PAZAKE-367233 format. One record per residue (C-alpha): x, y, z; residue number from 0. Coordinates in pm, whole numbers, plus 50000, padded with zeros to 5 digits. Layout:
<recs>
c1,c2,c3,i
X,Y,Z,NUM
...
</recs>
This chain:
<recs>
c1,c2,c3,i
48250,62483,81289,0
48385,62365,81626,1
48287,62077,81850,2
48200,62153,82211,3
48420,61999,82484,4
48282,61729,82705,5
48243,61813,83078,6
48544,61592,83167,7
48762,61758,82905,8
48664,62102,83028,9
48742,62006,83388,10
49083,61869,83282,11
49171,62188,83098,12
49046,62393,83390,13
49268,62200,83631,14
49566,62233,83399,15
49506,62607,83371,16
49485,62645,83746,17
49805,62446,83791,18
49986,62656,83532,19
49859,62972,83697,20
49982,62857,84039,21
50318,62754,83893,22
50357,63089,83721,23
50259,63278,84035,24
50497,63072,84247,25
50786,63130,84008,26
50707,63501,84003,27
50700,63516,84382,28
51025,63323,84400,29
51188,63561,84152,30
51064,63861,84348,31
51191,63711,84673,32
51532,63643,84521,33
51545,63997,84380,34
51454,64138,84721,35
51716,63921,84886,36
51976,64046,84642,37
51870,64405,84707,38
51887,64353,85085,39
52220,64177,85052,40
52385,64486,84907,41
52309,64679,85227,42
52508,64630,85546,43
52348,64690,85885,44
52470,64957,86122,45
52382,65172,86421,46
52491,65510,86555,47
52522,65582,86924,48
52636,65830,87188,49
52633,65847,87568,50
52255,65862,87551,51
52247,65484,87490,52
52431,65417,87817,53
52641,65103,87851,54
52643,64891,87534,55
52722,64520,87502,56
52912,64533,87174,57
52948,64156,87150,58
52569,64127,87148,59
52549,64410,86894,60
52789,64222,86666,61
52608,63890,86713,62
52282,64062,86616,63
52423,64115,86266,64
52557,64468,86303,65
52846,64530,86065,66
52934,64892,86145,67
52864,65176,86385,68
52915,65549,86407,69
53003,65663,86757,70
52985,66018,86888,71
53327,66153,86979,72
53285,66528,87026,73
53051,66823,86985,74
53131,67191,86951,75
53459,67277,87121,76
53611,67119,87432,77
53337,66856,87463,78
53423,66484,87437,79
53137,66234,87467,80
53163,66063,87806,81
53135,65714,87655,82
53337,65770,87338,83
53659,65592,87433,84
53474,65300,87592,85
53242,65258,87293,86
53519,65299,87037,87
53748,65044,87200,88
53475,64791,87276,89
53326,64809,86927,90
53667,64734,86775,91
53727,64445,87013,92
53387,64297,86925,93
53460,64317,86553,94
53225,64604,86466,95
53377,64855,86224,96
53329,65189,86397,97
53380,65548,86289,98
53373,65863,86507,99
53140,66155,86451,100
53149,66518,86555,101
52828,66710,86616,102
52901,67047,86457,103
52789,67389,86576,104
52826,67629,86283,105
52558,67839,86454,106
52787,67937,86744,107
53069,68192,86731,108
52960,68297,86383,109
53190,68601,86398,110
53498,68386,86467,111
53671,68284,86143,112
53852,68005,86330,113
53538,67848,86476,114
53523,67557,86229,115
53898,67492,86261,116
53872,67498,86640,117
53594,67240,86638,118
53778,67025,86385,119
54102,67036,86582,120
53924,66931,86901,121
53763,66646,86707,122
54092,66525,86560,123
54267,66562,86896,124
54014,66317,87041,125
54019,66057,86762,126
54372,66067,86621,127
54527,65845,86894,128
54284,65564,86808,129
54372,65577,86439,130
54744,65590,86520,131
54737,65307,86773,132
54508,65079,86572,133
54555,65151,86200,134
54311,64965,85978,135
54056,64928,86259,136
53827,65230,86223,137
53610,65400,85962,138
53648,65750,85817,139
53537,66027,86059,140
53205,66208,86020,141
53082,66566,86050,142
52723,66568,86179,143
52566,66874,86018,144
52216,66967,86134,145
52240,67300,86322,146
52111,67588,86107,147
52253,67939,86114,148
52055,68259,86092,149
52291,68533,85984,150
52091,68672,85691,151
51924,68557,85373,152
51911,68196,85260,153
52194,68269,85017,154
52405,68422,85295,155
52335,68129,85526,156
52428,67888,85249,157
52756,68067,85182,158
52841,68072,85552,159
52763,67705,85617,160
52946,67595,85303,161
53259,67782,85405,162
53230,67649,85759,163
53220,67292,85626,164
53516,67360,85396,165
53722,67495,85687,166
53629,67200,85908,167
53707,66953,85633,168
54042,67114,85555,169
54161,67052,85909,170
54049,66688,85906,171
54202,66627,85565,172
54529,66799,85659,173
54569,66606,85982,174
54418,66267,85890,175
54443,66255,85511,176
54072,66206,85432,177
53764,66416,85373,178
53509,66353,85647,179
53178,66187,85569,180
52892,66438,85592,181
52582,66339,85791,182
52287,66560,85712,183
51926,66570,85597,184
51714,66704,85316,185
51710,67070,85422,186
52088,67109,85423,187
52143,66891,85116,188
51896,67090,84907,189
51942,67445,85032,190
52257,67516,85231,191
52558,67350,85068,192
52746,67438,84751,193
52808,67170,84488,194
53173,67104,84585,195
53062,66964,84923,196
52925,66666,84728,197
53288,66550,84704,198
53234,66421,85058,199
53068,66083,85111,200
52706,66121,85226,201
52538,65972,85531,202
52177,66075,85476,203
51908,66098,85743,204
51562,66006,85621,205
51336,65801,85841,206
51098,65572,85660,207
51124,65550,85282,208
51449,65527,85092,209
51592,65867,84988,210
51544,65991,84633,211
51798,66188,84431,212
51581,66499,84458,213
51578,66484,84836,214
51956,66446,84849,215
52013,66781,84680,216
52377,66816,84570,217
52443,66442,84606,218
52343,66183,84348,219
52332,65891,84589,220
52387,65800,84951,221
52673,65600,85098,222
52511,65554,85439,223
52143,65593,85522,224
51997,65648,85868,225
51650,65505,85820,226
51504,65517,86172,227
51561,65670,86514,228
51349,65412,86695,229
51525,65090,86606,230
51621,64813,86843,231
51934,64599,86857,232
52043,64336,87105,233
52304,64485,87337,234
52155,64836,87335,235
51887,64943,87583,236
51594,65132,87437,237
51572,65298,87098,238
51877,65327,86877,239
51937,65485,86536,240
51961,65224,86260,241
52162,65265,85940,242
52240,65096,85611,243
52562,65104,85412,244
52505,65105,85037,245
52739,64823,84937,246
52918,64508,85039,247
53168,64449,85316,248
53443,64482,85058,249
53299,64822,84964,250
53281,64927,85330,251
53645,64838,85378,252
53730,65124,85139,253
53628,65356,85424,254
53868,65197,85673,255
54149,65430,85773,256
54508,65312,85736,257
54813,65463,85899,258
54751,65828,85987,259
55023,66084,85935,260
55159,66221,86259,261
55071,66576,86357,262
55387,66782,86319,263
55545,66543,86065,264
55572,66813,85802,265
55805,66625,85568,266
55595,66306,85598,267
55886,66074,85678,268
55719,65904,85974,269
55906,66104,86239,270
55849,66439,86408,271
56199,66576,86431,272
56426,66869,86345,273
56371,66823,85973,274
56005,66915,86022,275
56107,67238,86193,276
56304,67323,85880,277
55993,67273,85665,278
55793,67496,85897,279
56065,67764,85915,280
56108,67779,85536,281
55736,67819,85469,282
55637,68029,85772,283
55407,68313,85676,284
55242,68135,85383,285
54873,68219,85363,286
54752,67934,85144,287
54856,67648,85363,288
55108,67382,85272,289
55288,67086,85425,290
55354,67268,85752,291
54993,67384,85798,292
54954,67155,86097,293
54614,67281,86212,294
54467,67320,85864,295
54362,67683,85902,296
54520,67791,85574,297
54813,67972,85739,298
55159,67857,85843,299
55230,68034,86168,300
55316,67996,86536,301
55022,67763,86596,302
55175,67511,86357,303
55505,67546,86541,304
55320,67460,86864,305
55195,67139,86703,306
55551,67045,86605,307
55678,67104,86959,308
55390,66910,87118,309
55457,66607,86898,310
55834,66615,86879,311
55984,66267,86905,312
55672,66076,86797,313
55705,65824,86517,314
55515,65571,86304,315
55838,65382,86240,316
56003,65092,86417,317
56240,65149,86708,318
56536,65057,86487,319
56441,65327,86238,320
56397,65595,86505,321
56706,65524,86713,322
56890,65821,86564,323
56612,66083,86588,324
56792,66407,86684,325
56684,66636,86963,326
56563,66986,86874,327
56850,67228,86926,328
56824,67515,87168,329
56815,67774,86892,330
56495,67626,86751,331
56323,67620,87087,332
56445,67968,87171,333
56313,68097,86839,334
55981,67932,86906,335
55958,68074,87255,336
55971,68425,87113,337
55650,68388,86919,338
55482,68065,87025,339
55131,68094,87160,340
54852,67851,87209,341
54537,67841,87002,342
54247,68012,87173,343
53938,67797,87189,344
53588,67932,87237,345
53353,67801,87503,346
53070,67579,87388,347
52729,67735,87374,348
52405,67552,87322,349
52294,67202,87412,350
52479,66874,87425,351
52389,66788,87067,352
52300,66457,86912,353
</recs>
């Protein structure tokens, strides 16, 4: 048998219970807040921009807590964004880690097997001087992939786009030493890219909720996530795309490009000189690429010779190390004149892109 509590005892226990409940709830809320803070802390804030944003105050962008930015450099062939150089230089000077992106057009010139290489070469032509002049200042370049092709069945479109991306990537990797980051969305990731493309880092476009592994198709996780197209950041007028990086600043620094090999430096000794001609001459005609495949099209031919000639005398070394760089002899230039020809580039069709 039990004895009933007095009213005062009941009130005391009731108050104690309420206090314990509030304490427990407060601790739970605090734990949840800390967990959320830790989750947010692993993401770095970024934006991506092009000429559409107009003039940007990059100091204000940096002061607003922006850690990185992707900046449009080129689209298609022979098209450089009108604000690329200004944005790229000013972002670096403000302390924002910036990477260039190329808006790809696999849907144009679908009968030209060199279309992807042509676009990639134009892209690298535009960005390589920045990497060379300011090593350690910029992020890995990006291929923006969102233009669908319509050449046949889904399987045929997938095969075409996959090969187009491989060809584009080969040029970038040959000339800059890295695979480009791929920016794309759910449709491409699930339906139009073969599994080997997942070797590229992923910048995934999904506005609103965080991407799931199913939505990312061939990728298991995202490296960068564009989560809105209607964000706002101090220093940028109007809407701007907002992005997260999935990691810490130390992780992001793994995407910073170091010294870039010089185009035409086929023996990779830091100088473009007669020795590189020898490498090209001895491997000319190879159909599976190699050290002298200067334009990354899988063939060593006159186009790679043109790259050597255009870059002859350039160096990544100090003046003391390059004082004895020899001149190309007349026989080399005469031989080149017999078969040298410039790469033909297609005209851009379609809109201005992203």
